[in-house]
LUMMI-351760 format. One record per residue (C-alpha): x, y, z; residue number from 1; residue in three letters. Coordinates in steps of 0.05 Angstrom, whole numbers, plus 32768, in hexadecimal, padded with zeros to 4 digits. Layout:
N
x, y, z, num, residuo
X, Y, Z, NUM, ala $
...
***
This chain:
454
x, y, z, num, residuo
7EAB, 8376, 84EF, 1, met $
7EE5, 8397, 84CA, 2, ala $
7F29, 8376, 84CF, 3, thr $
7F65, 83A1, 84E3, 4, glu $
7FA8, 839D, 84BF, 5, val $
7FE2, 83A8, 84EF, 6, leu $
8028, 83C0, 84E1, 7, met $
804C, 837E, 84F0, 8, pro $
8089, 8377, 851C, 9, arg $
80C8, 8362, 84F5, 10, gln $
80FD, 834B, 8527, 11, gly $
8103, 835A, 8570, 12, gln $
8128, 839C, 8567, 13, ser $
80F8, 83BD, 8535, 14, val $
80CB, 83F2, 8554, 15, glu $
80AE, 8414, 8515, 16, ser $
80AA, 840D, 84CA, 17, cys $
80A5, 843F, 8491, 18, ile $
806E, 8434, 845D, 19, ile $
8090, 8438, 8419, 20, ile $
8051, 8433, 83EE, 21, glu $
800A, 8418, 83EE, 22, trp $
7FFD, 83E4, 83B8, 23, lys $
7FB1, 83EA, 83BE, 24, val $
7F7F, 8423, 83C8, 25, asn $
7F46, 842E, 83F7, 26, glu $
7F08, 840B, 83DB, 27, gly $
7F2F, 83D4, 83B8, 28, asp $
7F1A, 838C, 83C2, 29, val $
7F54, 8364, 83DF, 30, val $
7F60, 831B, 83F0, 31, thr $
7F81, 82FE, 842E, 32, glu $
7FCC, 82FB, 8424, 33, gly $
7FCD, 8331, 83EE, 34, gln $
8004, 8365, 83F5, 35, ala $
7FE6, 83A7, 840D, 36, leu $
8024, 83D2, 8415, 37, cys $
806F, 83D0, 8417, 38, glu $
8093, 83E7, 8456, 39, val $
80DA, 83ED, 846E, 40, glu $
80FA, 83E6, 84B2, 41, thr $
813E, 8402, 84C3, 42, asp $
815A, 83C0, 84A9, 43, lys $
812E, 83A1, 8472, 44, ala $
80F3, 83AA, 8443, 45, thr $
80B6, 837D, 8442, 46, phe $
806B, 837B, 842F, 47, glu $
802F, 837F, 845D, 48, val $
7FF9, 834E, 8448, 49, glu $
7FAD, 8350, 844F, 50, ala $
7F96, 832B, 848D, 51, thr $
7F50, 831D, 846F, 52, ala $
7F2A, 8320, 842E, 53, ser $
7EFA, 835A, 8421, 54, gly $
7EFA, 83A3, 8410, 55, thr $
7F33, 83D1, 8426, 56, leu $
7F08, 8402, 844F, 57, leu $
7F3F, 842F, 8467, 58, gly $
7F89, 8440, 8462, 59, ile $
7F9F, 8463, 84A2, 60, phe $
7FE6, 8479, 8491, 61, tyr $
8002, 8496, 8450, 62, pro $
8040, 8481, 842B, 63, ala $
8081, 8496, 844E, 64, glu $
805F, 8495, 8493, 65, ala $
8089, 8478, 84CB, 66, asp $
805A, 844A, 84F1, 67, val $
8066, 8425, 8533, 68, glu $
8060, 83D9, 852F, 69, val $
801D, 83BA, 8542, 70, leu $
7FF8, 83FA, 852F, 71, lys $
7FBA, 83F3, 8504, 72, val $
7FCB, 840D, 84BE, 73, ile $
7F8D, 83F7, 8497, 74, ala $
7F49, 83D5, 849D, 75, ala $
7F27, 83A0, 8473, 76, ile $
7EDD, 838E, 8474, 77, gly $
7E9A, 8396, 8451, 78, glu $
7E88, 83D6, 842D, 79, pro $
7E66, 8408, 845B, 80, gly $
7E82, 83EC, 849C, 81, glu $
7E94, 841F, 84D2, 82, asp $
7EDF, 841E, 84DD, 83, ile $
7EE5, 845E, 8507, 84, ser $
7EF8, 8436, 8544, 85, ala $
7F34, 8419, 8520, 86, leu $
7F50, 845B, 8508, 87, arg $
7F8C, 8477, 852E, 88, pro $
7F87, 84BB, 8550, 89, ala $
7F79, 84F0, 851C, 90, ala $
7FB0, 851F, 8532, 91, glu $
7FE7, 84EC, 8526, 92, ser $
7FD2, 84BF, 84EE, 93, ser $
7F94, 84D2, 84C5, 94, glu $
7FA3, 84DE, 847C, 95, ile $
7F7A, 850E, 8452, 96, ser $
7F53, 84F9, 8415, 97, asn $
7F7D, 8528, 83EC, 98, thr $
7FBF, 8508, 8402, 99, glu $
7FA4, 84C2, 83F5, 100, gln $
7F8A, 84D4, 83B0, 101, glu $
7FCD, 84F5, 839E, 102, thr $
7FF2, 84B8, 83B7, 103, ser $
7FC6, 848B, 838C, 104, asn $
7FD1, 84B9, 8351, 105, asp $
801B, 84B0, 8358, 106, glu $
8013, 8465, 834C, 107, val $
7FDC, 8466, 8317, 108, lys $
7FE5, 84A5, 82ED, 109, glu $
802E, 84AA, 82DA, 110, glu $
8031, 84CF, 8298, 111, pro $
8059, 84B2, 825E, 112, lys $
8085, 84E7, 823F, 113, val $
8093, 84D6, 81F7, 114, glu $
80B8, 8512, 81DB, 115, ser $
80E8, 854A, 81F1, 116, pro $
80B3, 857E, 81E2, 117, ser $
8082, 8559, 820E, 118, ala $
80B6, 8559, 8245, 119, val $
80BF, 85A4, 8240, 120, gln $
8074, 85B3, 823F, 121, asn $
8064, 8585, 8278, 122, leu $
809D, 85A1, 82A0, 123, thr $
8081, 85E7, 829A, 124, leu $
803C, 85CF, 82AF, 125, asp $
8057, 85AD, 82ED, 126, val $
8083, 85E8, 8301, 127, arg $
8047, 8616, 82FE, 128, asn $
801D, 85E9, 832B, 129, ser $
8047, 85E5, 836B, 130, gly $
8087, 85F9, 838F, 131, ser $
80CB, 85DC, 839D, 132, val $
80CD, 85B8, 83E0, 133, thr $
810A, 858B, 83D9, 134, gly $
80E3, 854D, 83ED, 135, phe $
80DC, 8513, 83BD, 136, ala $
80BE, 84CD, 83C0, 137, ser $
80ED, 8491, 83BB, 138, pro $
80D3, 8480, 8375, 139, arg $
80DE, 84C8, 835F, 140, ala $
8126, 84C7, 8379, 141, lys $
8135, 8486, 8354, 142, asn $
811A, 84A2, 8312, 143, leu $
813F, 84E4, 831D, 144, ala $
8181, 84BE, 8326, 145, ala $
8175, 8499, 82E5, 146, lys $
8164, 84D9, 82BF, 147, lys $
819B, 8503, 82DD, 148, gly $
8168, 8534, 82FA, 149, val $
816F, 8558, 833C, 150, asp $
8130, 8544, 8361, 151, ala $
8139, 857B, 8395, 152, ser $
8130, 85B1, 835F, 153, ser $
80EF, 8596, 8343, 154, ile $
80AB, 85B2, 8356, 155, val $
8083, 857A, 8376, 156, gly $
8039, 856C, 836A, 157, thr $
8033, 8537, 83A1, 158, gly $
801B, 8540, 83E8, 159, pro $
8039, 857E, 8409, 160, asn $
8061, 858D, 83CA, 161, gly $
8085, 854B, 83C9, 162, arg $
80A5, 8539, 8387, 163, val $
8086, 84F9, 836B, 164, ile $
8099, 84CD, 8330, 165, glu $
8070, 84F2, 82FC, 166, arg $
8092, 8534, 830F, 167, asp $
80D6, 8516, 8300, 168, val $
80BD, 84F7, 82BF, 169, ala $
80A9, 853C, 82A9, 170, ala $
80EA, 855D, 82BD, 171, ala $
8120, 8570, 828D, 172, gln $
8163, 854B, 8292, 173, ala $
8199, 857F, 829C, 174, val $
81DF, 8574, 82B7, 175, thr $
81F2, 859C, 82F6, 176, pro $
8227, 85C1, 82CE, 177, ala $
81F5, 85D5, 8299, 178, ala $
81C3, 85EA, 82CD, 179, gln $
81F5, 8616, 82F1, 180, ala $
820C, 8635, 82AF, 181, lys $
81C5, 8643, 829A, 182, ala $
81B4, 8665, 82DC, 183, val $
81F4, 868D, 82DE, 184, ala $
81EC, 86A7, 8298, 185, gly $
81A1, 86AB, 8293, 186, gly $
81A3, 867B, 8258, 187, leu $
816A, 8652, 823C, 188, asp $
816F, 8607, 8244, 189, ile $
815F, 85E2, 8203, 190, pro $
812A, 85AC, 8204, 191, ala $
815C, 8577, 81EE, 192, val $
81A6, 8573, 81F9, 193, gly $
81E0, 854D, 81DB, 194, thr $
81EC, 8523, 821A, 195, gly $
81D7, 84DC, 8225, 196, met $
818B, 84D4, 821C, 197, gly $
8184, 851D, 8207, 198, gly $
81A2, 8538, 8247, 199, arg $
81B5, 8581, 8243, 200, val $
81FF, 858C, 8251, 201, val $
8226, 85CD, 825B, 202, ala $
823F, 85CD, 8213, 203, ser $
81F7, 85D1, 81FA, 204, asp $
81F1, 8617, 8217, 205, leu $
820C, 8657, 81F8, 206, met $
824B, 8672, 8217, 207, ser $
8242, 86A5, 8250, 208, val $
8266, 86E7, 8252, 209, ala $
8293, 86E9, 8290, 210, pro $
827A, 872D, 82A6, 211, asp $
8233, 8714, 82A8, 212, ala $
8240, 86DC, 82D9, 213, ile $
824B, 8707, 8317, 214, gly $
820B, 872E, 830C, 215, glu $
81E3, 86EE, 82FE, 216, ala $
81FE, 86CB, 833D, 217, val $
81F0, 8708, 8368, 218, ala $
81A7, 8707, 8353, 219, ser $
819E, 86BE, 8365, 220, met $
817F, 86A5, 83A6, 221, asp $
81B5, 8689, 83D4, 222, phe $
81C5, 8650, 83DE, 223, pro $
8195, 8636, 83AA, 224, gly $
8172, 85F2, 83AA, 225, ala $
817E, 85C6, 83E6, 226, val $
8165, 8581, 83F8, 227, asn $
814F, 8573, 843F, 228, asp $
8156, 8528, 844C, 229, ile $
8133, 850D, 848A, 230, pro $
8160, 84DF, 84B3, 231, val $
8138, 849F, 84B9, 232, lys $
813A, 8455, 84AA, 233, gly $
817F, 8436, 84A2, 234, val $
81A1, 847A, 84A1, 235, arg $
8184, 848C, 84E5, 236, lys $
8199, 8449, 8503, 237, val $
81E0, 844E, 84E7, 238, val $
81E7, 8496, 84FF, 239, ala $
81D2, 8485, 8545, 240, gly $
81FF, 8448, 854A, 241, arg $
823C, 846B, 852F, 242, met $
8234, 84A7, 855B, 243, leu $
8229, 847B, 8598, 244, asn $
8265, 8451, 8586, 245, ser $
8294, 848C, 8582, 246, leu $
8279, 84AB, 85C2, 247, gln $
827B, 846C, 85EE, 248, thr $
82BA, 8446, 85D7, 249, thr $
8305, 8454, 85D8, 250, ala $
8313, 8446, 858F, 251, gln $
8359, 843D, 8573, 252, leu $
836B, 8427, 852C, 253, thr $
83AA, 8401, 8517, 254, leu $
83BD, 83FE, 84CD, 255, asn $
83E8, 83CB, 84A9, 256, thr $
83EE, 83A9, 8465, 257, ser $
83F8, 8361, 8450, 258, val $
8418, 833F, 8414, 259, asp $
83DC, 832F, 83E8, 260, ala $
83FD, 8301, 83B6, 261, arg $
83E4, 82C1, 83D8, 262, ser $
839D, 82DC, 83DB, 263, val $
839E, 82F1, 8393, 264, leu $
83BB, 82AE, 837D, 265, asp $
8386, 8288, 83A3, 266, tyr $
834E, 82B3, 8386, 267, arg $
836A, 82A6, 8340, 268, ser $
836B, 825A, 834D, 269, lys $
8322, 825D, 8364, 270, cys $
830C, 8283, 8326, 271, lys $
8330, 8252, 82F8, 272, asn $
831B, 8213, 831E, 273, ala $
82EB, 81E0, 82FC, 274, pro $
82A2, 81F3, 8303, 275, lys $
8293, 81B4, 832C, 276, glu $
82C3, 81CD, 8362, 277, ala $
8290, 8205, 8370, 278, asp $
82C5, 8237, 8388, 279, val $
82C1, 826B, 8350, 280, gly $
8298, 8299, 837C, 281, gly $
82CA, 829E, 83B5, 282, ile $
82E1, 82E6, 83B8, 283, ser $
831B, 830A, 83D8, 284, ile $
82EA, 8323, 840D, 285, asn $
82D7, 82DC, 841D, 286, asp $
8320, 82CB, 8427, 287, val $
8329, 8305, 8457, 288, val $
82EA, 82F2, 847E, 289, leu $
8304, 82AA, 8485, 290, tyr $
8348, 82C2, 849D, 291, ala $
8327, 82F1, 84CE, 292, thr $
82FE, 82B9, 84EC, 293, val $
833C, 828E, 84F4, 294, lys $
8363, 82C7, 8514, 295, thr $
832A, 82D8, 8545, 296, leu $
8330, 8292, 8560, 297, gly $
8375, 82A5, 8579, 298, glu $
8360, 82E8, 8596, 299, phe $
8320, 82E0, 85BE, 300, pro $
832A, 8326, 85DC, 301, glu $
8316, 8343, 8598, 302, leu $
82DC, 8313, 858D, 303, asn $
82B7, 8335, 85C5, 304, ala $
8286, 8369, 85DE, 305, his $
8296, 83A2, 860D, 306, met $
825B, 83AA, 863C, 307, leu $
8270, 83E0, 866D, 308, gly $
8284, 83BB, 86AB, 309, asn $
8292, 8378, 8688, 310, lys $
82B0, 835C, 8648, 311, ile $
828D, 8321, 8627, 312, val $
82BB, 82F4, 85FE, 313, glu $
8297, 82C5, 85CD, 314, phe $
82AB, 827D, 85C0, 315, gly $
8290, 8281, 8579, 316, asn $
829A, 82B5, 8543, 317, val $
825B, 82D7, 852A, 318, his $
8279, 8301, 84F4, 319, leu $
8258, 8342, 84DC, 320, gly $
826B, 835F, 8499, 321, phe $
8257, 83A2, 847B, 322, ala $
822A, 83A4, 843E, 323, val $
821D, 83E2, 8414, 324, asp $
81D4, 83E2, 8400, 325, thr $
81A6, 8414, 83DC, 326, pro $
8187, 8422, 8420, 327, arg $
81C9, 842C, 8445, 328, gly $
81FC, 8405, 846C, 329, leu $
81E7, 83C2, 8488, 330, met $
8210, 8390, 84B1, 331, val $
81F4, 8348, 84AC, 332, pro $
8212, 8314, 84DA, 333, val $
822F, 82D1, 84C5, 334, ile $
821E, 82A7, 8502, 335, arg $
824F, 8271, 8517, 336, tyr $
827F, 8286, 84E1, 337, ala $
82B6, 825F, 8505, 338, asn $
8293, 821D, 84F5, 339, leu $
8290, 822B, 84A9, 340, met $
82BE, 8217, 8471, 341, thr $
82D5, 824D, 8440, 342, leu $
82A0, 8237, 840D, 343, lys $
8269, 8239, 8442, 344, gln $
8280, 827C, 845B, 345, leu $
8280, 8298, 8413, 346, ser $
823A, 827D, 8405, 347, ala $
821E, 829A, 8446, 348, glu $
823E, 82DD, 843A, 349, thr $
821E, 82E2, 83F5, 350, lys $
81DA, 82CC, 840F, 351, arg $
81D9, 8301, 8446, 352, leu $
81F4, 8338, 8419, 353, ala $
81C0, 832A, 83E4, 354, lys $
8188, 832C, 8417, 355, ala $
81A2, 836F, 8431, 356, cys $
81A5, 838D, 83EB, 357, ile $
8160, 8374, 83D8, 358, glu $
8142, 838B, 841B, 359, gly $
812C, 8345, 8430, 360, thr $
815D, 833A, 8468, 361, ile $
8141, 831F, 84AA, 362, asp $
814A, 8358, 84DD, 363, pro $
8164, 8326, 8510, 364, asp $
819D, 8314, 84DF, 365, ala $
81B8, 835B, 84E9, 366, leu $
81C9, 8353, 8532, 367, ser $
81F4, 8327, 855F, 368, gly $
8238, 8332, 853F, 369, gly $
8277, 8329, 8568, 370, thr $
82A7, 8349, 8536, 371, phe $
829E, 836F, 84F5, 372, thr $
82C4, 8375, 84B2, 373, val $
82B9, 83AF, 8483, 374, thr $
82D9, 83AE, 843E, 375, asn $
82E5, 83EE, 8416, 376, leu $
831D, 83D1, 83EB, 377, gly $
82F3, 83CE, 83AC, 378, ala $
82EC, 841A, 83B0, 379, met $
8337, 8426, 83B1, 380, gly $
833C, 8439, 83FA, 381, ile $
8383, 842E, 8413, 382, glu $
8377, 843C, 845D, 383, ser $
833D, 8451, 8488, 384, phe $
8322, 8452, 84D0, 385, thr $
82E7, 8422, 84D9, 386, pro $
82B6, 8435, 8511, 387, val $
82A7, 83FF, 8543, 388, leu $
8264, 83DC, 8540, 389, asn $
825B, 83E2, 858B, 390, ala $
825A, 83BC, 85B9, 391, pro $
828A, 8393, 858E, 392, glu $
82D3, 839C, 85A1, 393, val $
82F1, 839A, 855B, 394, gly $
82E4, 83A9, 8512, 395, ile $
8313, 839A, 84D8, 396, leu $
8317, 83C8, 849B, 397, gly $
832E, 83A9, 845A, 398, val $
8350, 83D8, 8429, 399, cys $
8364, 83D5, 83E0, 400, ser $
839E, 83AD, 83C4, 401, ile $
83D7, 83DA, 83AE, 402, gln $
841F, 83CD, 8398, 403, pro $
8450, 83DA, 83D0, 404, lys $
849C, 83DF, 83C9, 405, pro $
84C0, 83A6, 83EC, 406, val $
850C, 83A1, 83F2, 407, val $
8524, 835F, 83D6, 408, asn $
8570, 835B, 83DF, 409, gly $
858C, 8394, 83B7, 410, gly $
854C, 839D, 838E, 411, asp $
8508, 83BA, 839C, 412, val $
84CB, 8392, 8387, 413, asp $
8484, 83AC, 8384, 414, phe $
8458, 837A, 83A7, 415, val $
840B, 837F, 83AB, 416, pro $
83F7, 838E, 83F3, 417, his $
83B1, 8390, 8413, 418, met $
83A4, 83C5, 8448, 419, gly $
8385, 83B1, 848A, 420, leu $
8369, 83E2, 84BE, 421, ser $
8355, 83C7, 8503, 422, leu $
832C, 83F3, 8531, 423, thr $
8325, 83D8, 8578, 424, phe $
8309, 83F1, 85BA, 425, asp $
8345, 8402, 85E4, 426, his $
831A, 83FE, 8622, 427, ala $
8312, 83B3, 8616, 428, ala $
8353, 83A0, 85F4, 429, ala $
839A, 83BA, 85F3, 430, asp $
83C4, 83CD, 85B7, 431, gly $
83F3, 8391, 85BB, 432, ala $
83BE, 835B, 85B0, 433, pro $
839E, 8385, 857A, 434, ala $
83E2, 838B, 8557, 435, ala $
83EC, 8340, 855E, 436, arg $
83A8, 8334, 853F, 437, phe $
83BD, 835B, 8501, 438, leu $
8400, 8336, 84FF, 439, ala $
83DB, 82F3, 8500, 440, ser $
83AC, 830C, 84C9, 441, met $
83E9, 831E, 849F, 442, arg $
8406, 82D8, 84A8, 443, thr $
83C5, 82B6, 8496, 444, lys $
83B8, 82E0, 8458, 445, leu $
8400, 82DF, 843F, 446, ala $
83FE, 8293, 843C, 447, ala $
83B3, 8287, 8435, 448, phe $
83B6, 8240, 841B, 449, glu $
83DB, 822C, 845B, 450, leu $
83A4, 824E, 8482, 451, thr $
8371, 8222, 845E, 452, leu $
839A, 81E4, 8470, 453, ala $
839D, 81F7, 84B9, 454, gly $
***
């Protein structure tokens, strides 16, 4: 009897997963434990393994399908076995042979383009074989980003006109400015440009007469190429949480800045410390997280959840911190952060951030936070309004370090200051304790080595 392969449940909060790609084809012989496909939840990426050895008799969902957990996605057995009873309802899940073959072609038959002329010729062949849909596979998008090609303007040869990797490989690399200039002036785009990697830039095109631009633009379809991006995965989760947060909480943000000389001096000492001290990896962000944990111990009203008719204050700090990943924003949680030393906190922060970026984070590690820190300082942001990670009562935004004029007697000194932005739920906490929280943070960061000694 054929063995079914189920979409596994990853964490208690995961209801469905998106199939990124199949690593095997129907008819392949597989062994138990072999990776069959790669899938992603709204929080992480992982592989689904074969539950038995045998022949892969059927694949029931195509790549990019969003499948509920515990649904049958494939069947393994002996050649010729009847698997019709295992297949999902045809109207919701059956994939056509054409789609499956095209999906397989995407993996197995990527052309290697060896010359600019080959790029040009292959581009023409592809453009004559389909239409522009604006949809592209993840692999196609990654390659397009590397080549500097607009994937939304490429004719796709995949299922339903989807742009796949070979379409991007065949596309010509043209900068947006050069593309616009060529369209406006009706100019020919050369096969090879003077930009990096042969990219065609605006200067590679002939100059356009000003009086020809208006007529050319008037004849163009408006608004031109667009890219429809389905809201799913991490983006869908973040969108829902942020909208719900703003609609259900009374959010107020307080901004301040703190003398950053102590933090910078401590960071410099860590970098220059002997290797055996094992503190070279401690970052400014780690210092801020540590000070936040210490401060939350003094203000339990901010280390809390607002649950409608009650407020839950936590005796321990389970600190969430925002991580920018290729798949979107994630907020892993450092559990029992109040019991950790600075070195332990730094190590745990890096472990969780790495797992988020690599897509291997345990979904359960993305929940249970009692307070969140989000740091945009590295991007030069001087002040912003963080959005609460409801039902948490507070979130601290960390901003860039900028020189600030400080009066010193009759002189004015420029002292490096770090910006801090605290958003809190005014329904759960008042402005005075929130302001005192920031004042305590300023004290701890302005004399950080004393904070460590406390």
